[in-house]
Structures are given as structure tokens and as C-alpha cells.
N, C-alpha and C positions, 0 to 999 in steps of 0.2 A: 366361663362365658366371655364373650367379647365385652360384656359389661365392664370387666376389669380395665381393658386398654382404652376403650372409647369413652366411658362414663366416669370411672373412678380415678384412673391414673393421671389425667391432666391436673386435677387438684393436687395430687401428691407431687407431680413433677414441679409444679410452681410453688409449693409450700414446704414439702418434705422430700427433697430430691433423693436423699439416701434411701428412704423407704421405697420410692419409685424404682430406684436401681435394683433393689432387692426383689421387687415384684417382677421386673423384667428378667432377672436372673432365674426366676422360677421357670419362665418360658425356655430359657437356654438349657436348664437341667432336664426339661421335658422334651428336648429335641428328639431323643430316640423314640419316644412314643409318637411324635408327629411323623417321623420317618416310617414307622410301622404302619400308621394309618394310610399314608400315601401309597406305600408299597401294597398294602392290602386291597386298595381300590384300583390298583393297576397304574399308578402314576409315579413320576420321579419326585425326588426332593422330599420336602417336609410339608405335610398338610396338618395344620393345627386342628385339634378336635373342637367340636362345639362346646362340649363340657369335659373338663379334665380334673383330675385329682392328684394323687401322689406321683404316678409314673408318666403322666402325659398321654396316656391312652384314652380313647373315647369312652366316656361313661354315660352318655345320653341314653335314657331309656328308649326302647324300641316301641313298646306298647304301654298305654296307661288307660285306666278306666274312663269311660265317657263322662263328661261333666254333668249330663242329665240322667244317665242310666248306668250305674256302676256294673251292671251285668254285661255291658258292651265294652269292647276295647277300641281304642283309637290308635292308629299308627302314627308315631312321632317321627317325622322326617328330618328334623333339624340336624341330628347327628350325621345323617347321610349326605344332605345336599345344601345345608346352609354354610357355604364354603368361604364366604367373604372374610371370616375371622383370620385367615392366614395373612391377608393384606392388612387387616386391622392391627395385628401384632407388629408388622413392619412399620405402619404409620406411627404407632406409639414409640417404637425404638427411635425413629427419626425425630419425633417431637421431643423426646428426652434429650437426645444428643444436641439438637439445636438450642435447646433452652439451657442446658448445663455446660456444654462444651467438654463433656467427658469423653475425650478421645480414647482413653484406655478401654472404656466399656465398648465403644464401637469397634475398636481393633480386635479385642479379645473375644467378644461375644456377639455384638450386634450384626456385624457384616456376615458372619456365618449364618445367622438366622434369616437374614434378608435374602442372601443368595440361595439358600436351600428352599425358601418359600418361593422364590422366583422360578426355580426348577420345577416346582409343582405347577405353577400357573402356565408355564410354557408347554407342559405336557397335557394340562387339562383343557386348554383352548383347542377347539376343533377347526381345522382349515376347511373352508367351504368355497364354492364358487356360485355367486348369485348375480344374475344378469351380466355375466361375463367379467365380474369383478371378484378378485380374491378377498376373502375376509375370514377372520377368526371369530367363532361363536363360542359362548359358554352356555350350554343348554342344561335344562333340568336342575334348577337351583331354587332356593328360597332367598330372597333379599331381606333387608331389615323389616319390611312389611310382611309379617308372618301370616297374614290372612290369605296370601297367595303362594301356593306351593306348586312345584314342578313347572316353573316358568322358564322362558328362554331369554338370554341377554338382558338380565336385570342391569339397569344403568349403574347403580351403585357398585355392584360386583364387577362389572366389566371395567368401569372407570378406575376402581381401586386396583384391579389386577394389572391394568396397563401402567398405572402409576408405580406399582410395586416393581414391575420389570424395569422401568426406566430408572427407578431409584437404585435397584440392584447394580445396574451398569455404573451409576454415579458413585456408589460407595466402593465398588470394586476398584475403580480407577483411583479413588481416594486412598484405598489401602495399598495399591501398587506404588503410589507416590510416597506414602508415609511409612510403610512397613513392607518392603518388597518380599522379604522372606515369608511373612505371614500370608501374603497374597499368593505366593507360589505354593505354599502348603495347602491352602484352601482349594486352589485350582486343581491340585493333584487329588485331594480327598473327595472333592465334589464332582470330579470329572468335567471340569470346565475347560472349554477350548474356544478357539476363534469361531468355529461352527456354532457352538452354543450361543455365543453372544450375537452372532449374525441372526440366528433364529429368534432370539429374544427381541431384537430390533424389528424383525419382520412382524412379529406379533404386536408390538407396540404400534407400528405404523398402520396395521390393518385390523385392529380390534373393532368389533361391531359396537357402535354407539348410536342409539336411536335418538338423535338430537337434530332438531330443526333449526338451522342457522338463521332462517328468516324470522322466526318467532322467538327463538331462545328456549323452546320447550323440549325437555327431555321426556321421552316415554319411560314410564317407570320400568317397563319391560316390553319386549316385543309383543304387540297386540293388546296392550293394556286398554287403550281407548276404544277397542272394539267390544269390550265387555259391557254388560248391562249397566246403565246409569241408575242411580238411586235417587228417589225423590228427596230434595233437601229437607222436607218436613220430617223425614225419618230421622235424620241426624239431630234435628232440634228436639224431637219428642221421645226418642228412645230412652228406655229406663234400664237397659241392660246392654251388654256387649252386642255389637252388630253381628259378630260371629255366632253368638247364641241365638240372636233373632233370626238370622237367615240360615243357620246351620253351617257346618264347616265347608261343605261343597258350595252352598249358596253364596257365602261370602267370597269364595274363590272365584266365582263366576261374575262378580259385580265389581264396580269401581268404588271400592271402599277400602280404606287403609287402617291397619292396626296402629301404626305409628309412622313417624317421618321416615322417608326413604330417599327420594330425590332431594328433598329439602335438607336432610341430614348430609348428603353429599355436598351440597352447596356450602353448608357451614364448615365442613372439614377443609374445604379448599376455597374459602370465602373470597379471597382477593383475586382468584382466577376467573371470576364471572362478573360480567357487567350488570348494571342495575336492571336492564331489560330482562335478562335471563332470570335474575332474582325474582322480579315481580311477576313474570309470566308463570313461573313454576309455583310461586306462592299462591297466586290466584287459582291455579289448576288443582293443587293438591291439599292446601289447608282446609277448604270447605268439605272435602270428602274423607277426612280423617276422623276416626273414632276417638276423639280427644278424652272424653270422660270415662269410657269403659274399655278402651283398647289397652295399650301399654302405658304403664306409669312412666316409662322412659321418654315418651313422645313430647309431652308439654315443654320440657326444658329446651329441646331443639326448636320448637315453634316460638318459644320466648326469644331465643337468640336470633332466629331468622327474622322475626317481626322487627327486631331492632335494626337488622341489616336493610330492611325495606322502609325504614322510617316510621314504623308503627309502634312507638314505645308504649302507648296506652294499651294497645292490644297485647303487646308483649307482657305487660304486667299481669293480665288475666291468665296467660299460659304459665307464667312464673309462679303465681300463687297456686294454680292447679297442681304443679309439680311439688311445691313446698308442702301443701296440705296432704300429700300422700301419706305422711306420717303424723303431721300435726293434728289433722282432723280425722284420720282413719276412715276415709269415705268408703273404702272397699271392705272394711271389717277384717283386715288381715295384718294389721300392725303388730298384733300379739306374736306373730311368727318371727318378728325381727324387723329392723328398719329396712327401708328400700335404699340400700347403700348406693346403688347406681343412680337412682333418682336424686339422692342427696348430692352426690358428686356433680350431677347435671345442673342442680340448682346453683351451685357455685359457678359453674361455667357460664350459665345464663347471666349471672350478675357480672362476672368479670369480663368475659368475651363479648357478651351481648350489651348490657347496659353501660359498662365502662368502655367497651370497644377496644380492649387491650389486644394488641397484635405486635409482632416483631418484624421489623423491616431490615433492609440492608444497613440502615443508619441506626439500628437499635430499636428498643421498645417505644411504642407510641400509643396514645389513647385517642378514642373517638367517642366521647360520651353521648348518650341519648337516654336520659333518665325519664321515668314517668313524671308527669307534671307535679304530683304531690310529694315526690321524694325531694328532700332538701340536701341529703348527703349520702355518699357512698364511699367508704374507705376500706382499704385492704392492703396487705403486704404480700409480696411475692419475691421469688428468687430468680435471678438471671445471671448465669455464668459465675455462680458462687457469691454474688453480691445481693443483699436484700434491698428491695425497692419499696418505698412507701407511696401509696396513691391516696389522695384525698380530693374527692370531687364534690363541690358544693354548688347547688343550683339556687339562684335567686327566684323571687316570685315572678319576675319578668321572663324567666326561662333562660337566663344567661348562666354560663358556667365559670366558676373559679377553680382552677385545677392545680394541685400540687403533685408533682411526680418526681421524686428525688431518690437517689441511691444513698445508702447509709454506710 
């Protein structure tokens, strides 16, 4: 799943980078399967599967028994149309490289995965003309919010695909400068030409993004806000998943989210958005998310995002909702195994959210925003082969004393 790259891998990149490298090598060894999936769907390049195992071929089930009636079957569309995973893999590769400085990995494995994924996006985007303007659309997908299927121009998917294409151009230029022979070999094997790169740039410049620059609001997908609104009281009093409450089609027709979608996008690219954009989308999407009974992955992103908008007390509530997925077993399924992705997300909420760790052109920096009752947050992470120790202490007056040193 994408759980590996987006939820679990960041913890390993920052704490056990060799293990993170091995996990990314799994994706490289599975490239033939990703290429088979793209070709089978009529696209170029590599389309990473929603679920994969040994070979990298798609293993998502097509039909499963209905949750309320085992005599009925439910069509599972994630393996067919939840396609953002290809960009998620590229995002993880770049996060690993920037954190570790492992040029050999990028040269020998990472660039090829990113370029072949870009070939998929360039063929998957559909050129349209709307009101006399050319644009590329990505239709019939599922975004991170799995309550909505068969949607068009999901903001997370489109933004990530555009970023992926731009990153592919960036890393190809990097490879040409640092290993011309490897770049020439890839260009030959992947059929890359000047026309290829021109097309990628055209898709980048004309990708559909339903974003209102006047308000800072992203539409989760084209037409999201035309769907039926749900009474806020329903979110407060529901004792089960809102998809169970409304039914699969009923949830699809309403403004209700299984988990963070636009808010997740803001977190992954947090420093590219101003505070107005952060707050506008927080106010729009946080209240209509099924926090308690949707995905166990959602609360960690809401904890991180709440920190970004200055709501550390509210962040703590989301943080504990994520932590208790296993500690308190609220869904009665902890016997099946730990929620590994949620656990990785708890670490990210603490380190990226409460500690505010980020890396700038000047190196790593912190922007702490702890809940009032926390007196200390300490952790170790690795950056470019060097361990760093962080120790954040908060006085009763809310002031911070921060130690941030390399060892």
C-alpha cells in the first residue's frame, strides 16, 4: 500500500535510513510489475499497484463480501483507480535522498523509478479544452478520501502528479550533470526525447487544479462542494462509520470524508502554502471528516495540520486518537496486528507537528508548538549520516528551551 511510503517510511528515513533504503529497493525490484500494470491499462511507463507482494503486480481484491451482508459482494475499485500511489513512491524517494544525501541510490535506482512513473502520468493525463483553454484532466480516480469513488480531478492526485513530472525533469538534469552515461542509458531504455520532456512541461503548466486564489480553498475534487451537506450533529453523534450509516453510495454523494485528503496534501508540501490557505482548508475539511470511525490513518495528519495552524491543544486530541488505535483498541481489531501505518504517523505528528522539524536550505530547523501540559519532547534523528539530538522543554509560562545538536 501507499501506507509504506507516506506513513511508515518517514520514520525509518529519519531513524533507520538503511532500512528505508531497503524498502525503497523493494519498489525498484518490483518495477517490472508496475510496468505490466501500466501497459495492461493502456498507459506508458510504470504504474505502481495499490497493493503488491512479491512480484510488484497488482494483488488488490476485485470483490469482497459486503460488511453488512456476506451474501452480497462489493466491488473494490482501489486497485483500478486509486492511482496516486505512483507519485507517493516518487515523493518517498526524494524524501529519502534529501535526508540522507545517498546519491548512489538516486543514480542507480531512484531516477529510473521517478522517470518511469512520470511517463505514466504524462500518458494518464487527458488533454481537454474548456472555455477556450487547454487543460489536462485526470478523471475517474479515488483520492486519499476513499468515501468518494470515480471522481474527477482530485486535488491530491493532480497536485502530486504535477509535482512528480516536475521532479522527473529535475532529477534527470541532475543525472545528466553527475552521470552522463547513466542518463544516456535511461533515455535510450525509457524512450525519452526532447519531445517527451516538452510534453511533460506542457502537462505541468496546464494541469487542472481546482484552487481558488482569492480564498485559498482547494476543492477536494471537481464538484465536491455541489454534493449534499451533512448536518454537523451527525458527525457529533454517530456511533459507527458514516459510510456504514449512509451506505457506500450515500457517503459518495455527500460532503463527508473518510480521512484527510486536501489537508494531507498541505502537510506533505507544508512550506509551499501560506497561513490563509492552511486555515481555509482546515476550516472546510476538518469538521466534515469521519475522525472516529473513518480511517485510523487520518488523525495523525490532523494532529500535524492542527500544529501548522496554531491549534496545538486540538492537535493533541487528534494525536491521542491516533495513538489509541492500538493502546486502547477502540475498533476491536488490534488482535489482528498493530496499525503500523498509524504508528508511523504518530511519530510524524510528534516530530513534524509538535516539534516542527523541517529541513531548509540552511539545514534542519525546529518550530515547536507543544500542548500546554507537555513539559518535554525529545528524540534523535539522522541527517546526511549524522545523528542529531533534539530536546524541547516547555516552561509553565509556555516558553521553550530547545537543544538541537549533532553528535
